[in-house]
Every structure is written in structure tokens, then in C-alpha cells.
Steps between C-alpha positions, in 0.01 A plus 500: 500500500635170619324172576651249741449133413419213733547134419240226441635144494365199309616152592565273200414133491767272355319232306700338222296443185446138404751370249765774540864420562711716728812631334784689659698806405806493278791738523501759220644368178821635364304662223278677749799627696665618185189694410518689825242313709581511866551167672222401738587521864490172687144458621358238730125441493332544836260246643204729439430713195513871582180696532409766248400841637258710298398856581257678268522874567249748356677791325310818411615657172568868437625703209877522474753638254675262265832368634823641364599162354270276296398177673726203443323230299515223755177347376293751308373616166653375180758755382350464152153596625376856466614710800246661724386826339609840635286632781482169683428529872744366756356370828719400794428331825671571833813322610412172672755413765547164662673393816552159337686408185302529177608251232217509244270783397181503293229758434128420484184706455126452485400268217357683198653840584784653303560403139782398276623856443709522816844413630559363849832569671665422828819593675643357820727615780791276598784591734389863486513520121204524264495290189398655167135493411430156350217452252283195571289295262125564542301179458679375190488166676132501588292178500321378189124564502286217630772338712478447878774760541289758318199412712696537825707806410429758766710798391678636195868565538859485384754227489696448821852639534786349703680781683713280725542702818303823532345692788292749304310516172310761297262445209392727215284496186517692175149529358429608142267799443137396528591160647366378834737480792497182709292505818558349844872452436695274732866407510572139592815451707624143533789332675614159617795352678799431275575131532611247244568131448805287463472389141609234256541549127189569298466240229309200369271277692747214473277265696498127449141423398470126481581211272616617159394334175807459277486715189640403160837650431356725234260652748767616747545880502857618501433777755191510715401837642361487850235698684627826645530513876247730661475637853154399618242726656549326831871573490469874443206527744194546281151532644217280385295672226182677607307360202559252218642668189368414156684243289528536124467206261863534387804727496559696179783726609709657773530863615826635648487773770721667754383613844705829501655655807842514661743214507481222757794349677407138570259219420343574837407847375368343179266280700398796714397681179283201404325490837439874496375498141264211569341679793468823302334315213263304726412750774550845348379413149266212588637237258500127567876464527832643380439632148810345335517134404879480536759735655876501424780669691829632368683179595273301272294345780143416400214543746154345475257789489122470468382166637485217244707682240761223471254241371194686366432801277389707798375847408711763676473877538801649321400630153150640475310339211778243448495308829297203373711233332834666574775435752592819688872492590628798699862580581571664834668839455521787251651438158480839332871548452653171621384182332418157637791291621578194286370284784170690500469482122566127508254446786224686313571294189497174696166558675339642185627205298382249760150640528441577131644169381238319704235654275683459170599866469820619329656792692652629179167512319203732484150481641172671421315614812147635524470751784220694663746769603595619844599808692808667349493243219621586151203312355132567545220251548440229238848537348700228329875538543793309347786483748815300564423195713736651758437873525561783745246687703567821305391317180140504620482788754606863531790428732880486494490150653735308502727801455697590192795278589269216596309534176826470310536144634173376349667362188754308704224363723300374200804343338614326817146382580459359149833320534381341824164405352673334207689289751174392667366361178150635560242574235543805278141507380365743759362224721586156631159352414426561132278382219491579133224726374203288398646180649375330817824348628673677789872463554742561784796656319868561555744680272531197274228251590125473528322249725136439415257492795314170479310541826232769481504545877867591483411847375344583833793343685739722300298817558795674678694487168270766363239523228524311172680705235368471145776506234536420134513136394845550347634604842370180653634290212851639549520331839599137528254248636568401858340234716129576553403643835271278705487586870877504552782743430878449511725796579853567377644327808319180409237520776159368393192629679125464467330835437171573676326831578821693438701275732788261435501161670844346460526141378729298725609229257445344163303223669262758644462658157420158352228453762346818361503354148809680372867412470819696547577440135188693404645819644869463431488754218296760691677789673262774612703815572544606859316834470192314382525243775539779756142609434373170638501474879657198666247262650539182703704225337293261294421148624299216351191602702297817472179648635282752317321800652184289463654241738564238233801283582701328230798269482688508170672182384632391161330786322157450653318680777333288764238677708529425872186451710671528841819438694386152603466399138837648410672317787391167351595596142811330359647831375568786737580867443860621518397790720208692647219607268559841340207735452461550124230625269283224356619588148850358560378143462281545195773366270510174693250220435314362800628185661318274743399712799653431841196361682407257775203284586230627731456836328265649244674675210289749306542653158544876544319570175207256483458420869486127426696292749653163572483322835841340545425202724757309294725599205212449257235706674135579439368792299263746670302766321546862597139517612543198730816645654326830564170359625630210709774696680712188494798729547381587851639159597759425232776744399428688176795579277439706184705409193545650155310328217832377361584336832156337516553359151832351613343304786474123487177429311216477757344155537143624506250768593371575847142616451325332792566294810838361607539135600732388777691175515234347729222576255364801686400811312575864567345797322636851466272780616514879511594473866752215494449129450231264630464123512212342310288216629436203275149631432604851403541530122597134460536547123829690548758232589778758551846537345774311686746734672783457744391475863747771600306752290169394657658532844619852415147593395375409854152398382209562734245238602211435259246782491145431616373736231704466184493709187683416180614668179754443225815703448379624163138586590411713804146357523452376856302192597371376834578132538178354642573129527522368142345816360662827396297815543611826346547787744388821338673750731780503755252642750299181455817294541585672828144448624515130409798452734329659798788744536766227519675617182474376144718202415509477120702204373663510158410176326533372147230580249449129441453428867256786545309392190430157644280649772128532436374855453255629760316830533706810566575553868350818646638678805331397828375800693474708180192629318423383147223518247438368154485738203152636435386359837369701796577279797831548676641203689750442775735221396494241778790256490571313181153416372220712651353846443298687765259767368571848632172670602665842538844651530432566869580134570828524309602824672421358843726197439782697336442335163620732217189640335650509153408193303655325204317357205562132441394305191141384521614139471731541797223654713261225394749231605477611865208379715276756671454540875133459608495832685648845432794632698436625852708677760550196721768259375596159633867436427646167607256458788534856629222754452584854394318831479578698185525860608686805370722305260607221738390161625463509879506159676193436720511329838380142500134452586373819338368305202354152491725204438374495143647843451172654383454769391872505405603357162775239484763626253814337365825558687650668192208742490538581867876540461443771239304720745676719756479370857457687827748399766264499801181302562177703472380574856196717430149363430430370150179605329354366179232596253401423144521733205122521468390507865611771746437275801816478702605187689758446767699183432588337830507156653420338161169686463378820344320737734292785363617847603194729525665843521823678422508603867540132573783478251673796662463346845635167378805662344600696809724720289645213297495500118186396318520186291205431270522221244272490200436133423278302261142459629514122475822491702351718774183295507708192572598642839257424790315804635557599860318744729481867422793699633423755773738796543765427768529771767148627424173480701198297388168379645218278390136612479383256763742593784615823669864389544761689301794287395856578387595291193825327591694374200324269258318270742420644846306779668554671838221658709537876541423591865481877425564749227760660728719194450455531120590869511812427709612233251428713193221272377239699301190516723258470211387144446363303206191285532563168329288189444499261792626225270818688433596502867478126531845482343630736771459327842508731801810519722461392866595841644382844394733755339739701717728795453799264518558293188739216427602490128746235385695506825494879542293661773341837426281747678234712332547864597307776330424294192857373450656162583827549684738212581557436873842486661636147530394318816193713563245217460529133580694272272181370341373855444250507786291714543518603126246370246671291233392602147601411145788693346265589215282678754792689645615587151166671437554732796726800536838430659693749714834535672591272794376604841776587747299577816302272736166338406209481745200268463152458645186309409180655375309406816764577765674840546805344671811611318801276449850560370614236248855410579703185442191295417328594828232748602594738780209670674524881491433632848465868406482703183807688620691173477374450146610848394838454663544176303407685180779751579310787351392312192145423393322240710425201273210290630375197304160339559525119490256213569475408871578130438821594318595736780434233758746265335790732583678445831478793741818681580602750768277806526615817334531771765 
């Protein structure tokens, strides 16, 4: 069975990690050539990093006989481990062929299937020849439990194997008796284009890093080891990690590996291996990134592996159970029989020395590691193991890695690494930051010197150097005392830098250092080794200005920090920064005392801690309490600049306290309020003379004109007072305060306690338009203005006017201080000369003339009381009725009189469909209104006992003779009539003409047809309405209205059958009924009976034929 492979391509993004330095390739050393390493072919890096192709092919397994030759141990079980027992089962997959080159092979299977009692093998076909079966490591390099790699791992599997150039592969497993075979097996086939880079020698950083501080002659090291050159991830074409790997607190050791597989011919092939391995680890296994921290090739070139591994103890995936706190260094190739080249051995030693020295580890020493075990590990969970600081993979796992010949080089690697570390001069106490057991002092240590940390915040800044190591006191005492560590470090090159949040900010000069309160002489004897300094990331160069994450700006000068309020203040300051402000943590300045802050006039500076402030109208400003700043909102007009308490203490001593009004140069006074500033008249709180301030500040406050209603309070006491002339009246609630302004907004001036105290004390001010009562009292009052209470007879009156029906209790003395209105509250209010009907929660303005000039029965209420009630927008157009609470008699209020309304039918007729408005008023108020005639129902028929005539009531003061009930029926007037006293009709004089079927209502002509009034087409009657009867709109409103008439209208009189067509204000005689029907065009014939005199007044037009 054969499987043909297709290719899947992944495009890599080339993003260089921050802080890495590109290095270039070196030609193989003489030592490497002598050891048999092939020289790298000249390689030129292409503009784009090659893609990596990954194909994951499912391979079914089947029983197979054991091969004739035992598998070659490319990367498999430890030869010292027990062999698989007899009777093991061999499973093989089919040959997987590929039309494309296969460079790297790996085997994966479903997570959780299979167990440790199995061997995985692979062989590959190249140029028609099969390789031997090669044993692969099975998860000896799995992730440590609890890490992001462990959480993301998607499949179990083997290590990857570089095969170089193959076009076919086959996989097999040997499974011990009773063991589970792996399920869902896939072979991962990877390849990438072979390209390389023109390179320069790998070596030290060698960068010039700023102004050096001269060191004493005794402090100069004879030979200074430099950082090893490393090919960055960007240079070899690494992908960005798929997740963020864990970081340990420190490095305790290093683990040496080899990748196994055939030889490689060039650095380009070495980089291809890295790209392939990274994709296999990330996509086939599911890890965050390449498992190794560092990779080395046979020419001694170092490659940055897992992201961040050059500067942090990043947890890799290379030695299950021993990944955390170790540096995984893997050598490309197989070293079973042939050992590492001298260049490779030296490169391993150099990177191990560089990384371990940074954490105070001695490569030649031992370390005790606690492990929770791992797959294929020699040690089970919760084991404590003593190991060399630099050990091989096979020391902790059942594997041959790094090959027998590679393992033989471990002693040389440790010795060389220790030699290099000794040259660095780093600590040998197992950590760079140490303290003695039982002692509080923490030291930064080198091989010979200890520097005590005097700044507690420096521990956090030095966090990248690892955890604090606790040692014996004698070990600390053996080190010489160096200069204490404040916030600055000096490296072996003489560069001094401020340390902050794990970053180094280079000092430009000794003068800059002196501005920060230190001198170059302080650090002349300090020389922090390069590996330690490498753990701290370079930040922006230091200047004499810095800004904190909390947006605090400081200028440092002569060992003091001066807080800056704003750029305008700094521009006027005599000392300027030597560069732009650098963002630094606030802790960097804690060692510096505060100097005078960089401020300017016209601003308010406020203590960040207490909230107290100073108004800087001149160098010696005015103190403001925190409560006054908050309540007055002075900073709405003047800039507010927060300062540290130390900066506030360094201000010029304020000349006084601002606790009330401000006085201008012309003697005027201005008060702060919650809404800005306001000018005070001479009569408003005259006892507060005001504190003199600069006019420019007053101008910036933009004070408003004096308030007609002024309230006052002090900055320390929130009690609010209404200023009523020379009297102060306490305001019990803000609702009352708002009511006292009539909706214009509360203006509460902040005045001095002395000035407020000079005012006489009056009764508390209640809220106009609000309900109050005294404790233990029954009567509820409406507060009217500033000094009167109106008894509330029932809550109906309050509801009608929109007065909130909840009341507040006021002290009995306060209620007693208000005078009482002579009458209880009614539903008719007079507000500023305008009468209003209180109805459904609003005050509705009444037309003039409805009530008498005196306003009765309306009650005159204070403007503030009226302002508190909701207002209707439109004037009330419907009739207004009134009654008292104790008498059901209803009166129509009209023409300054009250007219009794005898029936509800009359009310309905008067309304004509409009809303009903009935006001309940005090009896005395209603009695004060003259009585008018009884109201008859408009649009209804009446007669008196002494006469046979039936009359139509027209409006409120006229009657019209009804010539026949047919006319009433046509108009829709009910034909039943009411007999009324003769006296009542005297107020309704009779119209000159009798009623007709044509009516004129407010300029509209209508015809009564079938009991409905229908508007006539324009131009039908004469301009003055002839021959229609003009009636009151109230009368028309009592009758049913219909749709406009579109056909012709004919008229005749009651005594003459002659028919006329009304047209254009004329009457046209109708000669025949046929002519009339033709004019109606098939519609109904509308004939209106009108009085003969009205008909005679129309001019006669042409006959209708």
C-alpha cells in the first residue's frame, strides 16, 4: 500500500523581536574543519523567508515481522534501559510517497493513546535507496504540566527527524505485550526552500552604549568576555508564537540535546531544519513555539530558539519534567559516533555560560531540582534530583540524546562554560540578588562584591534578574562591600543607567547624573557583569524630565524633583530639560526630595492626597479647602493641576485663606458658586468684604450678573440659606431651593462664616408651590411665595393644579411664622394678572373677560407659587364652570358674572364636544361674583307657559323663532322642547327673522339635511351669508356636523312653492322639475326652507331651464 502526499504551504511573517541584534555567518573555524565538519556553501538570503510546507498523512498500522536489522538509535530509548520484552508486536504503516522533497519527518497520534512501552521508528527513501530503520524519541521532550504548551498540546508524538532530501517515508511501532498501540497515527512531512544569509562573524555585542564612567585602575578586568553572537528568530525565519510561553523565576541549569538525523551541508539547511521543526512543534504537536530555547549547528553558530529565551528564563519543551528553570540547548545533527566539533562545544559553553551567569549559576556546580515527572522521564512525580548544573537530556529521560559521542563532551562543556563565567565576574552564590538567612538586606552580587539595595522599589525594577536567593551569612560576608545600589547601575564598560521596570535608561553625562542626585564618582567602583545587564531591556535614554503612568511630570535638578503643572509653566521656568520627558515609573523619583513645583499664576493646584488646594493668583496664593474646590467648581473656569503633597509643601507659603467672596481692585465683590461665579451687590451679604485677588483671575472666572434670588453657604458647612434682604433663612431641602427660584436655577454663593453670621436669622424658607404641615397637625398647606400658607381643602385641588401631593413636615415654629390665607385653595388661580383654570395637573390660561376684573372667584397667588405648577401651552377655549365643595349648583363663568346652569343637558350643549372644565372654589369667593341669568341650553328648543311660540336657544343670549318642526328635524335639533319660566327668556331676546334650514356659523354657511349640518360649497350664498340665518358658534357646536355638500342647493319659502337654485349669491328660478333634477346630476335634491324676507334680499338670476 502506498500513499501519495500533497503539499500544504504556510507563509511565515518576518517580524524581528525587539532588542535583538542581527549577526551574520562566520566561515567554519580551523578547528571545525579539522574535526571533519563540512564548510558551509555560500548562501545569500532571499528577500522573503521561504514558506514551510506541512502535510499530515494518516497511516493505518498493520502487523509486520521484525526487520532483519535492529533499528539505528537516531533518537530513541536509552541503551541502558530495559529492552522491550520478547513477544512485542511490530506494527508498520504503508509507504508514504511524495512528489515533493521531504526534509523533516515526525510521527503523531491521538493524545492519550499508546503508552511508554513502545518504540517508534521511521525510514526514508532517497535517490531510490531506503535508509535503515531509525528509532525516534517518544515524548521525552513533552511540556511540563500546567504550562500553556501542555494546555494547547493537540497530539502525542515523537521528536522530529531531519532527513534532508527524501521522496518516501515509512513508519513503524514496536509495542510491548499488553501495551496499547497508538491510535489515529499520522506522519508529518515538512519541507522548505533552502536559502541562507550572507553572514558576519558571530561574537560579542560590541556596541558603543553611551558615556562611560571612568573606573579605578583596580577595577579594570584584564580580559572581558563578551556576549555570544546569536542568529535571531527574524534572521532564520521564525513564526510568531501561537501563545505566550511560561517564564520561570530564574534559571537553575542547562540541558544539552541533539536533534538526530542525517548530516546537513550548509547553514541554509540548518535554518531550514529550524523552520521545519518550529512548524512541527506548533502545528502538529500544538505547542506555543519551537520547543528548544537555543539551537547550535556544527559550525558553532547559535540560533535564538523559543521567543524571549535570550533575556528571560522562558520555559521550553525539551526535557519532560525538567523544562522549567532550565535552558534547552539542542545541537543539529546526530552525535552517536561522531562528537561535537570544537566550535560547537565552544558555542554551547558560551551560551550556557552567558545565560547561567546572569542568574549567578556556576556551570561546573550542582543543582537540586524538584520535578513532577514527565513522559519517558527517569524520575516520577514529586521527585527531588541532584544533577550537574549543565546536564544532558539522557540524564533525566530514557533516551540516547545527545548521542554517546555528544554525551562525552559534557565535561568539556562544563569546564569551558565555567572558565567563561569566571571571566564575567558574576555571582557564584546561585543568584544575582541574594540575602543572608535571617537578615533583611538584599544585595546585588558579583564574584567578589556585594552592593546593598537601598531603594526598596529597586527590587521590582530588578525583577528580570530572578528571585532572591537566600544563602548563609558567611557567604555574604566573604564578598567585599561595593557602592550601594540606588536606582542606577554601572556596567563593565562604564555606562551608567537608571533601572526601572526591568529597563535600562542610559545616562548621557555626569551632569545629568548630578541632576538626578548622584555623581559619577558614586559609581566608579561598580561594574555589573554583562550577562546580568543583558537581562534588562534597553529603554529610551534618560533626560532630566520624566512622566509617570499617572501623568505626573517632573523636572529633576540638583538632586531635587520639581513637579510640572503644564508646558506653559515649564516654558517660563529658569531651568529647562535636556531632552523630552521619558516615561518612567513613579518610584524612580522617590529617592529625590521635592523641590519647588514648576507652576504659574492663574491656576489652581490641588493636593492629590488631601484635596486641599491653592489658588495661584500671585506667587503667594490663597488656600482653598477640598470641600470648597469640589462644591464651587472653581476649576470649571480656572485650570486645575494636581500636585503631590511634597510639591504642595514646597510652594511659596500662601498669603491667606479663600473661604468667601473675592474682592476686585475696584472694590467689587465676586462669589464662587456651584455653577461658576456671580457678582454680589452691596446689599448682598455685606459682612463679607472679600479677599483681594488679581483682576486677571476674576476675569477668568467670568462672573455672572447679580442674582435676583441669592442663596449663600460656607465652604465648610453645606447648610443653605436664602438671602432675604438683611435676613438669612435656612432652606431645608434642595426641592425648596429650586421652588424659591421659580425654575431659574439655584445660585448659592460661598461666603465667609463671619459674613454670613452678621445677617439676622429669619424663619426657614419653605418651597413655594409645595405642600407642608406641622408635626402633630392635621391641616396641610400650600406654600404661597415667601411668607404665606394657603389651606388645602382636599387633594383634588392639588392634583388639578399639578402640585405634588406628598407633603413635608416643617418645624411648628416655621409653619407658625407664615401668615395664613383667608380662604382655602381653589381651582382658579390668578397669576400675575392672568386667570388660570387648574385642570388635570396643569394651569390653563383663561381668556380675558371670563372673570371679573377683581379676579373672583380666582385666588391671587405669588409668582413663585405659580411658577412651580405645570402650565398648559394654549388658552382654555371651552366654557368654565364653577361650584363650591358643599353645594352641587353649577355656574357658568362668563362676561364677569356667574350664571346658574340648571341641567347637565345644558352643560353638554354648551360644551359642543369640547372638554369639561369645572373649578371647585371657596364659597365666599364664588359669592363675590355677580349672578347672571340662568343658562338655557344652546341648540335646544324652549317655550314659556304664556305663549305658543317655540324658540331655538342661540348661544348664551339670543333666541330664534322656530317656524316649523320640519326645520328643526332638518337641522338635527331635538324636537322636544323645555318649558321655562318667562323670566328666563328675558335674557334671550328674539332674533328678527325666524329659523331656516340654512345657517351661518362663524363665517361658514351650512345646510341642514336629514338632521345633519353640511357645509355649502364656496360661493353658494351671498357674501354676507344671505339667505342663511346667522347663529352663535356655540349653537352650531351643539348640533351634528356632516361632510361638505358637493351638489346644488335649492331654496323656497314656507309660504311660496317657487323653487330657486342658489348659485353665486343669486337665486335662479327653476322652470321645471326636470331642470332641477338635471342640475342635481342624479344626486339627491337638496331643498332648504328659508324665511321669505331673507329670500327676497337675494338678487334674481337667470332661470334654470
